[in-house]
C-alpha positions in Angstrom: -6.0 -8.6 22.9 -3.2 -6.7 21.1 -5.1 -3.8 19.6 -6.1 -1.2 22.2 -9.8 -0.1 22.7 -8.8 3.4 21.4 -6.9 2.2 18.2 -9.8 -0.3 17.5 -12.5 2.6 18.0 -10.5 4.8 15.6 -10.3 2.0 12.8 -14.0 1.4 13.5 -14.8 5.0 13.0 -12.9 5.3 9.9 -14.3 2.4 8.1 -17.9 3.3 9.2 -17.5 7.0 8.0 -16.0 5.9 4.5 -18.6 3.1 3.6 -21.5 5.5 4.8 -20.1 8.5 2.7 -19.8 6.0 -0.2 -23.3 4.7 0.4 -24.6 8.4 0.5 -22.8 9.8 -2.6 -22.5 7.0 -5.0 -24.5 7.0 -8.2 -24.6 4.1 -10.7 -22.6 4.5 -14.0 -24.5 6.9 -16.3 -22.6 5.6 -19.4 -24.7 3.6 -21.8 -23.2 0.0 -21.7 -25.7 -2.2 -23.6 -23.7 -5.5 -23.8 -23.1 -5.5 -20.0 -26.5 -4.6 -19.3 -28.1 -7.2 -21.4 -25.6 -9.8 -20.2 -25.6 -9.0 -16.5 -28.7 -6.7 -16.0 -28.5 -3.1 -15.1 -29.0 -4.0 -11.4 -26.4 -6.4 -11.0 -23.9 -4.1 -13.0 -24.6 -1.4 -10.7 -24.0 -3.6 -7.6 -20.6 -4.6 -9.3 -19.8 -0.9 -9.9 -20.4 0.0 -6.3 -18.2 -2.8 -5.0 -15.6 -1.7 -7.5 -15.8 1.8 -6.2 -15.3 0.7 -2.6 -12.2 -1.4 -3.9 -10.8 1.8 -5.4 -11.2 3.6 -2.1 -9.4 1.1 -0.2 -6.4 1.2 -2.5 -6.4 5.0 -2.5 -6.7 5.7 1.3 -7.9 3.1 3.5 -4.9 0.9 3.7 -2.8 3.9 4.4 -5.1 5.3 7.2 -5.5 1.9 8.9 -1.7 1.5 8.9 -1.2 5.0 10.3 -3.6 4.2 13.2 -2.1 0.9 14.2 1.5 2.4 14.0 0.6 5.3 16.3 -1.3 2.9 18.5 1.9 1.1 18.9 3.7 4.4 19.9 5.4 5.0 16.6 5.8 8.1 14.5 3.8 7.5 11.4 2.4 9.3 8.3 0.7 8.9 5.0 1.2 10.5 1.7 4.7 11.7 3.0 6.6 14.1 0.8 10.0 12.7 0.6 12.2 15.6 -0.5 15.8 15.6 -1.6 18.0 15.5 -4.7 19.8 12.5 -6.4 23.1 13.8 -8.0 24.1 12.6 -11.6 26.6 9.9 -10.5 24.1 8.3 -7.9 21.3 8.3 -10.4 23.6 6.3 -12.8 24.6 3.9 -10.0 20.9 3.3 -9.1 19.9 2.6 -12.8 22.9 0.1 -13.0 21.6 -1.5 -9.8 18.1 -1.8 -11.1 19.2 -3.1 -14.6 21.4 -5.9 -13.3 18.5 -7.0 -11.1 16.0 -6.8 -14.0 18.3 -8.7 -16.2 19.1 -11.4 -13.3 22.8 -10.6 -13.4 22.7 -10.2 -9.7 20.1 -10.8 -6.9 18.8 -8.3 -4.6 20.8 -7.7 -1.4 18.9 -4.7 0.2 21.5 -3.8 2.8 24.3 -3.8 0.2 22.2 -1.6 -2.1 21.6 0.9 0.6 25.3 1.0 1.4 26.3 1.4 -2.3 23.9 4.4 -2.6 24.9 5.8 0.8 28.6 5.7 -0.4 28.1 7.4 -3.6 25.3 10.1 -2.6 26.1 13.8 -2.5 24.5 16.2 -0.3 21.4 17.7 -2.4 18.9 20.3 -2.0 15.4 19.8 -0.6 13.6 19.3 -3.7 10.3 17.8 -4.8 11.1 14.6 -7.1 8.6 12.8 -9.4 9.0 9.9 -6.9 8.6 12.1 -3.7 5.3 10.8 -2.4 5.5 7.9 -0.1 2.3 6.1 0.7 3.1 5.2 4.5 6.1 6.2 6.5 6.8 4.6 10.0 9.8 5.2 12.3 10.5 2.2 14.4 13.3 2.7 16.9 16.1 4.4 14.8 15.0 3.0 11.4 12.9 4.8 8.9 10.6 2.6 6.8 9.1 4.0 3.5 6.3 2.0 2.1 4.5 1.9 -1.2 1.3 0.1 -0.6 0.6 -1.6 -3.9 -2.3 -3.7 -5.5 -2.3 -7.4 -4.6 -1.5 -8.6 -8.0 1.0 -6.3 -9.6 2.4 -7.4 -13.0 5.9 -7.7 -14.1 6.1 -4.2 -15.3 4.8 -2.8 -12.0 7.1 -4.9 -10.0 10.1 -3.7 -11.9 9.1 0.1 -11.7 8.4 -0.2 -8.0 11.8 -1.5 -7.4 13.2 1.5 -9.1 11.1 3.8 -7.1 12.4 2.1 -3.7 16.0 2.5 -4.9 15.4 6.2 -5.6 13.6 6.8 -2.2 16.9 5.6 -0.6 18.8 8.0 -2.6 16.5 11.1 -2.0 16.6 10.3 1.9 20.2 9.8 2.0 20.9 13.0 0.0 19.7 14.7 3.2 21.4 12.7 6.0 24.0 10.0 5.0 23.9 8.5 8.6 20.2 7.9 8.7 19.0 4.2 8.9 16.6 3.7 6.1 14.7 0.9 4.5 12.2 1.1 1.7 9.6 -1.6 1.2 6.6 -2.8 -0.7 3.2 -3.7 1.2 0.6 -5.9 -0.2 -2.5 -5.7 2.0 -3.6 -9.2 1.9 -2.7 -12.6 0.2 -5.2 -13.2 -2.6 -3.8 -16.9 -2.9 -4.4 -17.7 1.0 -4.0 -20.4 2.3 -1.2 -20.9 -0.2 2.0 -18.7 0.2 2.1 -15.5 -2.1 3.6 -16.6 -5.1 3.6 -13.7 -7.6 7.4 -13.1 -7.9 7.4 -12.7 -11.7 11.0 -11.3 -11.5 13.0 -13.7 -9.3 15.7 -12.0 -7.3 14.5 -8.3 -7.9 13.5 -7.9 -4.3 15.2 -9.0 -1.2 12.3 -11.2 0.3 14.6 -12.5 3.2 15.0 -9.1 4.6 11.4 -8.1 4.3 11.6 -5.8 1.2 8.0 -7.0 0.5 5.6 -7.7 3.2 2.3 -9.4 2.5 -0.9 -9.3 4.4 -0.3 -10.3 8.0 3.5 -9.7 7.7 2.8 -6.1 7.0 0.0 -5.4 9.5 1.9 -7.2 12.4 5.0 -5.3 11.5 3.4 -1.8 11.7 1.5 -2.7 14.8 4.4 -4.4 16.6 2.3 -7.2 17.5 0.3 -10.2 16.1 -2.9 -8.3 15.2 -3.9 -9.6 12.0 -6.9 -11.6 13.2 -8.1 -8.8 15.3 -8.1 -6.4 12.5 -10.0 -8.7 10.2 -12.5 -9.0 13.2 -12.9 -5.1 13.3 -13.7 -5.1 9.7 -16.3 -7.8 10.2 -17.9 -6.0 13.1 -18.2 -2.8 11.0 -19.7 -4.9 8.1 -22.2 -6.3 10.3 -23.0 -3.0 11.9 -23.7 -1.5 8.3 -25.4 -4.5 6.8 -28.8 -2.9 6.8 -27.6 0.2 5.2 -25.6 -1.7 2.6 -28.7 -3.9 1.8 -30.9 -0.8 1.5 -28.5 0.7 -1.0 -28.6 -2.6 -3.0 -32.4 -2.6 -3.0 -32.1 0.7 -4.8 -29.9 -1.2 -7.5 -32.4 -4.1 -7.7 -35.0 -1.5 -9.0 -33.1 -0.5 -11.9 -34.0 -1.9 -15.2 -32.4 -2.0 -18.7 
C-alpha cells in the first residue's frame, strides 16, 4: 500500500463531505426547458443536471484538493489556488509571444528546458504584482524544483491548448522575475484519460508541448507524480469506497427526482 492511512482518510473525508453537501443543497434546474423535458422526462433531466453539477465541482476544486493531499502525504510542500506574483518586462513579454507564435505555426517544436532558459536569460527583476495569469491551480515543490500546474478539462480544444501554452510560458516569466536561479517547470495536468485503454491522443497542435519532458501529465502519470509513488489504482479504489458508502444517500436523492413530472 503506497497511500498512507492518514492520506486515505483525508481523501475519503473530502469526497464524502463534498458529495453530501451537494446532495443536501442541490435543487433541480428551475428554468423552463420544454424540449428537454418532453424528450427525456423531467426526472431524467434532473438526474443528468445533478451529475453535471458534480462534474463541475470536480473541475473547480476536487482535483486540486486531492492533489494537495497526496503531495503533502508524500512529504512535499503543496498548495492550490496559488497566487504567482511577479512582473514580466516588455522585452521578455515580446520573447514569450515570439516563442508561442513559432510553436503555434509549427516553425519550431517545443523544447521546454530551452524555453525556460531563454526566458531566464531575458527576464529583468520585477515587482511583486498580481498578473491576469497569476492564479495557479496546483503547486508542488519536489526536491529543488517548483512545479506549477494548470489542471484542465480532459478534452481541451485547439484554442484552449494554445492559450494554456502561453499561460505556462508566462508563469515561467513571473516566477523568474523574482528569482532567476530558481528551478521552475510549468505543466498541464489532465485528471484522467477518457480514451483508456488507448493512449491519450488529443494533441491537436503537434509540437506545441514538450511531451517527452512531461509538460503534460495525463491521469496515472499525474497522480503518481504528485504522490511520488504508483498510487493510481489505490486512488481509484478510494473513490469507489466512498461511492459505495454513499450509495443509499445518492439513490435516495435520485428517488426524489423520479417523482418529478413534466
